[in-house]
C-alpha positions as CSV (number, residue, x, y, z in Angstrom):
1,M,246.7,164.9,122.9
2,S,248.3,163.4,125.9
3,D,249.5,166.8,127.1
4,L,245.9,168.1,127.0
5,L,244.8,165.0,128.9
6,N,247.5,165.4,131.6
7,A,246.6,169.1,132.0
8,Q,242.9,168.2,132.5
9,Q,243.8,165.6,135.1
10,G,246.0,168.0,136.9
11,L,243.2,170.6,136.9
12,N,240.7,168.0,138.2
13,L,243.3,167.0,140.9
14,S,243.7,170.5,142.1
15,L,239.9,171.3,142.0
16,I,239.1,168.1,144.0
17,W,241.8,168.9,146.5
18,Q,240.4,172.5,147.0
19,R,236.9,171.1,147.5
20,L,238.2,168.6,150.1
21,Q,239.9,171.5,151.9
22,R,236.7,173.4,152.1
23,N,234.5,170.5,153.2
24,P,236.1,167.1,153.9
25,R,232.6,165.6,154.4
26,R,231.5,166.2,150.8
27,S,230.9,162.9,149.1
28,A,232.8,161.8,145.9
29,R,229.4,161.6,144.2
30,K,228.6,165.2,144.9
31,I,232.0,166.4,143.9
32,A,231.7,164.5,140.6
33,R,228.3,165.9,139.9
34,D,229.5,169.5,140.6
35,M,232.5,169.0,138.4
36,G,230.8,167.1,135.6
37,I,233.1,164.1,135.7
38,L,232.4,160.4,136.6
39,P,232.2,159.5,140.3
40,R,234.5,156.6,139.6
41,S,237.2,159.1,138.4
42,V,236.8,161.2,141.5
43,R,237.2,158.2,143.8
44,R,240.2,157.1,141.9
45,I,241.8,160.5,142.2
46,L,241.0,160.7,145.9
47,K,242.5,157.2,146.5
48,T,245.5,157.0,144.2
49,K,246.5,160.6,143.6
50,L,245.5,162.3,146.8
51,H,246.0,159.2,149.1
52,T,242.8,159.8,151.0
53,K,240.5,157.2,152.6
54,P,236.8,157.5,153.4
55,Y,235.8,157.0,157.0
56,K,232.4,156.7,158.5
57,L,231.4,159.2,161.2
58,R,231.1,157.7,164.7
59,K,228.5,158.8,167.2
60,V,230.1,160.2,170.3
61,Q,228.9,162.2,173.3
62,D,229.5,165.9,173.0
63,L,231.3,166.8,176.2
64,T,232.6,170.1,177.4
65,A,236.0,170.5,179.0
66,R,234.4,170.7,182.5
67,Q,232.4,167.5,181.9
68,K,235.5,165.7,180.8
69,N,237.4,166.8,183.9
70,V,234.5,165.7,186.2
71,R,234.5,162.3,184.5
72,L,238.3,162.0,184.9
73,Q,238.1,162.9,188.6
74,R,235.3,160.3,189.2
75,A,237.3,157.6,187.4
76,K,240.4,158.3,189.5
77,L,238.3,158.1,192.7
78,L,236.8,154.8,191.6
79,K,240.3,153.5,190.8
80,R,241.6,154.5,194.3
81,R,238.5,152.9,195.9
82,N,239.0,149.7,193.9
83,A,242.7,149.5,194.9
84,G,241.6,149.6,198.6
85,G,238.9,147.0,198.1
86,D,236.2,149.6,198.9
87,L,233.6,149.0,196.1
88,G,231.2,146.9,198.1
89,D,228.5,149.6,198.3
90,I,228.6,150.7,194.6
91,V,225.9,149.7,192.1
92,F,226.3,150.3,188.4
93,S,222.8,150.2,186.8
94,D,221.1,151.2,183.6
95,E,217.8,150.8,182.0
96,K,216.9,150.3,178.3
97,L,213.7,150.8,176.4
98,F,213.2,148.0,173.8
99,T,210.7,148.7,171.0
100,I,209.1,146.0,169.1
101,Q,209.7,147.4,165.6
102,Q,211.8,146.5,162.7
103,S,214.8,148.7,162.3
104,Y,216.4,149.3,158.9
105,N,219.4,151.2,157.6
106,N,218.7,152.9,154.3
107,Q,222.4,152.9,153.5
108,N,223.1,149.2,153.9
109,D,219.7,147.4,153.6
110,R,219.1,146.2,150.0
111,I,216.3,144.4,148.2
112,W,217.5,142.1,145.4
113,V,214.9,141.8,142.6
114,K,215.1,141.3,138.9
115,N,212.5,143.8,137.9
116,K,211.5,146.6,140.4
117,A,208.5,147.5,138.3
118,A,207.1,144.0,138.6
119,C,207.2,144.0,142.4
120,D,204.7,145.5,144.9
121,S,205.8,149.0,145.9
122,E,205.2,148.1,149.5
123,L,208.2,145.9,149.4
124,F,210.5,149.0,149.1
125,R,209.1,150.9,152.1
126,G,210.6,150.6,155.6
127,K,207.7,151.4,157.9
128,R,207.7,152.8,161.4
129,K,204.8,153.3,163.7
130,Q,204.3,155.9,166.3
131,G,203.8,154.6,169.8
132,A,205.1,151.1,168.9
133,Q,204.9,148.5,171.7
134,S,207.9,148.7,174.0
135,I,209.2,147.4,177.3
136,M,211.7,148.9,179.7
137,V,214.3,146.7,181.4
138,W,216.5,147.6,184.4
139,A,219.6,145.8,185.5
140,G,222.5,146.4,187.9
141,I,226.0,145.1,188.7
142,T,227.5,145.1,192.1
143,E,230.7,143.7,193.7
144,T,228.9,140.4,194.4
145,G,227.4,140.0,190.9
146,R,224.5,141.1,188.8
147,T,221.0,141.9,189.9
148,P,217.9,140.2,188.4
149,L,216.4,141.9,185.4
150,V,213.5,144.2,186.3
151,F,210.8,144.6,183.7
152,V,209.0,147.9,184.1
153,P,205.3,147.8,183.3
154,A,204.1,149.7,180.3
155,G,202.9,153.2,181.0
156,V,204.8,153.6,184.3
157,D,206.8,156.8,184.5
158,I,210.1,156.3,186.3
159,N,210.4,158.9,189.0
160,T,212.3,158.9,192.3
161,E,209.5,157.2,194.2
162,V,208.9,154.5,191.6
163,Y,212.7,153.9,191.2
164,V,213.3,153.5,194.9
165,E,210.2,151.5,195.8
166,S,209.7,149.3,192.7
167,I,213.3,148.7,191.6
168,L,215.8,149.3,194.3
169,R,213.8,147.9,197.3
170,T,212.4,144.9,195.5
171,S,215.3,143.9,193.3
172,L,218.6,145.3,194.7
173,L,218.3,145.0,198.4
174,P,217.2,141.3,198.5
């Protein structure tokens, strides 16, 4: 009986390894469902037998080799200018649009209740509205410190003229 069990475990081990080789993003739950075994067994095999660990994907900017090279050259130029004390006329700025809307993560947000059927179904819905209220904020950093925050009025499209007149002339130059 134990020989049969060991043979089955070896077969499961090799099948799981083959599936990982084809698609390392496949979840343990999906592998278990496809193979007809418990998800807990798949996770145990992945961890103890195959010595793998699950990692979450990170969001990164997709850059071409040319874009990476341009960024490297600009960084080297900034480093040379900084060494010579020549950063007085550089402004690092950015703007951010803040929306007034609850955010939720359907992977990590949980609702703890004793009986789901006894609760209002609205409790289990994460709602989003189109055109939610928002505000845009601009800020900058210079050699002498930070600029005041600039709150851009709602409905204003930021183009060259608005950026120069409403933000740079009124907030940066003074």
